[in-house]
Residue frames relative to the residue before (quaternion, step in Angstrom):
aa qw qx qy qz dx dy dz
M 1.0000 0.0000 0.0000 0.0000 0.00 0.00 0.00
S 0.1483 0.7876 -0.5816 0.1394 3.58 -0.52 1.09
D 0.0064 0.8141 -0.5760 0.0731 3.55 -0.70 1.06
H 0.1540 -0.8063 0.5665 0.0725 3.58 -0.18 1.25
H 0.1983 -0.7303 0.6407 0.1297 3.50 -1.09 0.77
S 0.6388 -0.5448 0.3637 0.4035 3.54 -1.15 0.46
R 0.5853 -0.5700 0.4472 0.3639 3.51 -1.27 0.45
I 0.2389 -0.7525 0.6036 0.1114 3.50 -1.09 0.84
S 0.3257 -0.7294 0.5673 0.1999 3.55 -0.91 0.89
L 0.0663 -0.7651 0.6401 0.0197 3.56 -0.94 0.97
P 0.1374 -0.8609 0.4848 0.0699 3.59 0.32 1.26
D 0.8119 0.0395 0.0016 0.5824 3.59 1.15 -0.49
E 0.7329 -0.4248 0.2995 0.4389 3.55 -1.34 0.04
A 0.6121 0.5538 -0.3528 0.4406 3.60 1.07 -0.67
A 0.6499 0.5005 -0.3132 0.4785 3.59 1.02 -0.78
T 0.6200 0.5261 -0.3349 0.4761 3.59 1.07 -0.73
A 0.6565 0.5034 -0.3036 0.4727 3.59 0.95 -0.87
A 0.6463 0.5180 -0.3235 0.4576 3.60 0.99 -0.78
F 0.6431 0.4929 -0.3258 0.4871 3.60 0.98 -0.80
A 0.6439 0.5316 -0.3234 0.4452 3.60 0.91 -0.91
A 0.6371 0.5240 -0.3270 0.4611 3.60 1.02 -0.77
R 0.6413 0.5057 -0.3209 0.4796 3.60 1.01 -0.79
L 0.6704 0.4993 -0.2957 0.4624 3.58 0.92 -0.93
A 0.6157 0.5746 -0.3464 0.4133 3.60 0.96 -0.86
R 0.6775 0.4958 -0.2930 0.4575 3.58 0.99 -0.81
A 0.7108 0.4627 -0.2512 0.4664 3.60 1.20 -0.45
L 0.5371 0.6506 -0.4019 0.3561 3.61 1.23 -0.25
K 0.1433 -0.7636 0.6258 0.0691 3.53 -1.24 0.67
P 0.5856 -0.5601 0.4383 0.3889 3.60 -1.10 0.61
G 0.7438 0.3798 -0.3035 0.4586 3.54 -1.07 0.81
M 0.5503 0.6364 -0.3941 0.3700 3.59 1.22 -0.24
V 0.1940 -0.7282 0.6465 0.1187 3.52 -1.28 0.67
I 0.0423 -0.7989 0.5995 -0.0246 3.56 -0.74 1.12
W 0.2132 -0.7618 0.6016 0.1106 3.53 -0.82 1.06
L 0.1717 -0.7484 0.6330 0.0983 3.54 -1.03 0.89
R 0.0359 -0.8261 0.5612 -0.0362 3.55 -0.47 1.22
G 0.4104 0.6823 -0.5431 0.2666 3.54 -1.18 0.64
D 0.6250 -0.5497 0.4079 0.3753 3.53 -1.27 0.44
L 0.6763 -0.4203 0.3847 0.4668 3.56 -1.32 0.08
G 0.8190 0.2331 -0.1815 0.4919 3.56 -0.90 0.91
A 0.4748 0.6973 -0.4326 0.3181 3.60 1.23 0.07
G 0.6148 -0.5911 0.3418 0.3947 3.60 1.20 -0.30
K 0.3175 0.7780 -0.4935 0.2244 3.60 1.22 0.31
T 0.7039 0.4449 -0.2708 0.4830 3.59 0.80 -0.98
T 0.6010 0.5518 -0.3547 0.4567 3.59 1.05 -0.69
L 0.6655 0.4857 -0.3000 0.4808 3.58 0.94 -0.87
A 0.6362 0.5227 -0.3320 0.4602 3.61 0.96 -0.81
R 0.6499 0.5063 -0.3142 0.4719 3.61 0.94 -0.85
A 0.6568 0.5065 -0.3094 0.4651 3.58 0.92 -0.89
L 0.6377 0.5218 -0.3236 0.4651 3.57 1.03 -0.76
L 0.6485 0.5058 -0.3200 0.4704 3.60 0.92 -0.84
R 0.6403 0.5115 -0.3219 0.4741 3.59 0.98 -0.82
A 0.6650 0.5106 -0.2997 0.4551 3.58 0.94 -0.91
L 0.6579 0.4941 -0.3034 0.4807 3.58 1.14 -0.60
G 0.6068 -0.5985 0.3330 0.4033 3.57 1.29 -0.13
Y 0.4371 0.6833 -0.4800 0.3341 3.59 1.21 0.22
A 0.1833 -0.8292 0.5245 0.0604 3.57 -0.63 1.15
G 0.5807 0.6153 -0.3705 0.3833 3.60 1.22 -0.31
K 0.7022 -0.4180 0.3524 0.4561 3.53 -1.36 -0.15
V 0.2237 -0.7527 0.6071 0.1218 3.57 -0.90 0.96
K 0.1368 -0.8121 0.5660 0.0364 3.55 -0.41 1.27
S 0.4553 -0.6370 0.5384 0.3115 3.54 -1.11 0.65
P 0.3363 -0.7632 0.5145 0.1996 3.61 -0.84 0.91
T 0.2066 0.8252 -0.5070 0.1391 3.59 1.18 0.48
Y 0.7798 0.3198 -0.1775 0.5081 3.60 0.90 -0.86
T 0.6931 0.4483 -0.2809 0.4895 3.59 1.08 -0.62
L 0.3824 -0.7412 0.4374 0.3363 3.59 1.34 -0.39
M 0.8102 0.0069 0.0067 0.5861 3.64 1.05 -0.61
E 0.0813 -0.7583 0.6454 0.0439 3.54 -1.08 0.86
P 0.2576 -0.7716 0.5613 0.1524 3.60 -0.80 0.98
Y 0.0774 -0.7805 0.6192 0.0363 3.57 -1.11 0.72
E 0.1267 -0.7474 0.6478 0.0753 3.53 -1.08 0.84
I 0.0018 0.7819 -0.6205 0.0606 3.53 -0.71 1.14
G 0.7748 -0.1669 0.0618 0.6066 3.56 0.04 1.29
E 0.8068 -0.1759 0.1775 0.5354 3.56 -0.71 -1.11
L 0.6022 0.6040 -0.3401 0.3961 3.57 1.24 -0.39
Q 0.1592 -0.7555 0.6311 0.0745 3.54 -1.03 0.90
L 0.0076 0.7942 -0.6068 0.0315 3.58 -0.67 1.07
R 0.1418 -0.7644 0.6257 0.0643 3.54 -1.04 0.89
H 0.1311 -0.7895 0.5983 0.0398 3.57 -0.75 1.12
F 0.1012 -0.8042 0.5857 0.0020 3.55 -0.53 1.25
D 0.0247 -0.7365 0.6743 0.0487 3.56 -1.19 0.64
L 0.1113 -0.8524 0.5108 0.0085 3.55 -0.22 1.31
Y 0.2704 0.8001 -0.5017 0.1873 3.59 1.23 0.32
R 0.7626 0.3546 -0.1881 0.5073 3.60 0.94 -0.85
F 0.3357 0.7603 -0.4900 0.2631 3.55 1.28 0.21
Q 0.2675 -0.8166 0.5003 0.1061 3.56 -0.80 1.05
D 0.8138 -0.1658 0.1602 0.5335 3.60 0.65 -1.03
E 0.7381 -0.4402 0.3023 0.4124 3.52 -1.39 0.26
E 0.6352 0.5527 -0.3402 0.4186 3.58 0.94 -0.83
E 0.6054 0.5588 -0.3476 0.4476 3.57 1.09 -0.71
W 0.6315 0.5367 -0.3162 0.4617 3.58 1.01 -0.86
E 0.6964 0.4706 -0.2708 0.4693 3.57 0.80 -1.03
A 0.6684 0.5138 -0.3039 0.4437 3.61 0.89 -0.91
A 0.6729 0.5063 -0.2916 0.4536 3.58 1.07 -0.72
G 0.3803 -0.7484 0.4672 0.2775 3.59 1.21 -0.38
F 0.2544 0.8120 -0.4949 0.1760 3.58 1.19 0.45
R 0.5598 0.6230 -0.3975 0.3749 3.60 1.02 -0.70
D 0.6624 0.5329 -0.3009 0.4321 3.58 1.04 -0.81
E 0.6022 0.5847 -0.3547 0.4120 3.60 1.18 -0.41
F 0.6562 0.4881 -0.3014 0.4902 3.58 1.23 -0.44
N 0.3029 0.7358 -0.5377 0.2787 3.52 -0.17 1.35
E 0.7144 -0.4683 0.3118 0.4161 3.57 -1.29 -0.01
R 0.6476 0.5284 -0.3226 0.4441 3.63 1.23 -0.21
N 0.7510 0.4288 -0.2111 0.4557 3.57 0.94 -0.90
I 0.2575 -0.6635 0.6712 0.2073 3.49 -1.28 0.59
C 0.1246 -0.8140 0.5663 0.0351 3.59 -0.74 1.05
L 0.1329 -0.7540 0.6418 0.0433 3.55 -0.76 1.17
I 0.0381 -0.8284 0.5586 -0.0173 3.58 -0.68 1.04
E 0.1759 -0.7419 0.6410 0.0877 3.53 -0.75 1.15
W 0.8381 0.1257 -0.1400 0.5120 3.58 -1.05 0.86
P 0.0919 0.8363 -0.5371 0.0596 3.66 0.80 0.87
E 0.5848 0.6075 -0.3701 0.3899 3.59 1.13 -0.58
K 0.5822 0.5966 -0.3714 0.4089 3.61 1.20 -0.40
A 0.7685 0.2117 -0.1298 0.5897 3.58 1.27 -0.33
A 0.0669 0.8794 -0.4698 0.0387 3.52 1.17 0.73
E 0.6654 0.5143 -0.3105 0.4431 3.59 1.01 -0.72
H 0.7678 0.4027 -0.1789 0.4651 3.58 1.13 -0.57
V 0.6474 0.5421 -0.3237 0.4268 3.56 1.04 -0.75
P 0.4662 -0.6747 0.4882 0.2985 3.58 -0.85 0.91
Q 0.6405 -0.5213 0.4105 0.3867 3.54 -1.24 0.56
A 0.4558 -0.6826 0.5034 0.2701 3.56 -1.02 0.80
D 0.4101 -0.6373 0.5878 0.2831 3.51 -1.19 0.63
V 0.7799 0.0657 0.0029 0.6224 3.54 1.08 -0.89
E 0.1392 -0.7456 0.6454 0.0899 3.55 -1.08 0.84
L 0.1300 -0.7649 0.6286 0.0536 3.54 -0.97 0.97
F 0.1403 -0.7989 0.5845 0.0213 3.55 -0.66 1.21
L 0.0865 -0.8042 0.5879 0.0134 3.58 -0.58 1.17
T 0.0165 0.7767 -0.6292 0.0230 3.54 -0.98 0.90
E 0.5104 -0.6298 0.4857 0.3271 3.52 -1.12 0.68
A 0.1216 -0.7709 0.6238 0.0425 3.53 -1.16 0.74
P 0.6823 -0.4669 0.3342 0.4526 3.61 -1.19 0.30
Q 0.7577 0.1772 -0.1049 0.6193 3.57 1.12 -0.73
G 0.8484 -0.0704 0.0233 0.5241 3.61 -0.14 1.22
R 0.6297 -0.5154 0.4235 0.3982 3.53 -0.89 -1.07
H 0.2887 -0.6806 0.6294 0.2395 3.49 -1.39 0.21
L 0.1492 -0.7719 0.6140 0.0708 3.53 -1.15 0.71
A 0.0596 -0.7574 0.6493 0.0346 3.55 -0.93 0.95
C 0.1892 -0.7882 0.5804 0.0778 3.56 -0.98 0.87
R 0.0211 -0.7841 0.6201 0.0152 3.55 -1.09 0.74
A 0.2515 -0.7409 0.6063 0.1422 3.54 -0.99 0.91
N 0.1719 -0.8044 0.5641 0.0717 3.56 -0.92 0.93
T 0.7558 0.2608 -0.1563 0.5799 3.58 1.27 -0.19
R 0.6712 -0.4563 0.3739 0.4487 3.56 -1.30 0.14
M 0.6482 0.5155 -0.3240 0.4572 3.61 0.92 -0.88
G 0.6569 0.5115 -0.3056 0.4621 3.57 1.00 -0.80
R 0.6464 0.5116 -0.3164 0.4694 3.56 1.00 -0.83
E 0.6453 0.5122 -0.3189 0.4686 3.58 0.98 -0.85
C 0.6236 0.5420 -0.3298 0.4567 3.57 1.04 -0.77
L 0.7194 0.4411 -0.2620 0.4682 3.58 0.72 -1.05
D 0.6524 0.5184 -0.3204 0.4505 3.59 1.01 -0.77
S 0.7098 0.4554 -0.2639 0.4681 3.58 1.13 -0.59
L 0.3994 0.7103 -0.4993 0.2942 3.62 1.22 0.02
P 0.3754 -0.7195 0.5288 0.2485 3.58 -0.72 0.99
N 0.4738 -0.6773 0.4892 0.2785 3.55 -1.12 0.68
């Protein structure tokens, strides 16, 4: 199941925040979202904007070195993974990451390809690329839940 949506232009941080606010309203517990793009493409910026849009007021740390940062926002549980420095399968198992993927948590994963054998399939993939003015974002739904999420994004 693959459903490409048109590319979205994100010319600046305000546009990224506006998209994140739309996405925040469409997320459901249990979703897995992959954030894809080269270094500097804006994955962490989008993750921070999404956390802010969900109402998280604390410091948003990049999980580059910790690999995962947990966030509790009211009843919502969000896990932000950054697997750029991921080394091997044993690291995944030792960290207990498998347990974080459940019906309660929303999991945002930067660099999912670094743990391709272990990371659950994304409901939604967000592809960020640099553009002359800001970034472009392409979205793809891989599951029914992902399609419902993207289809319900308010304009």
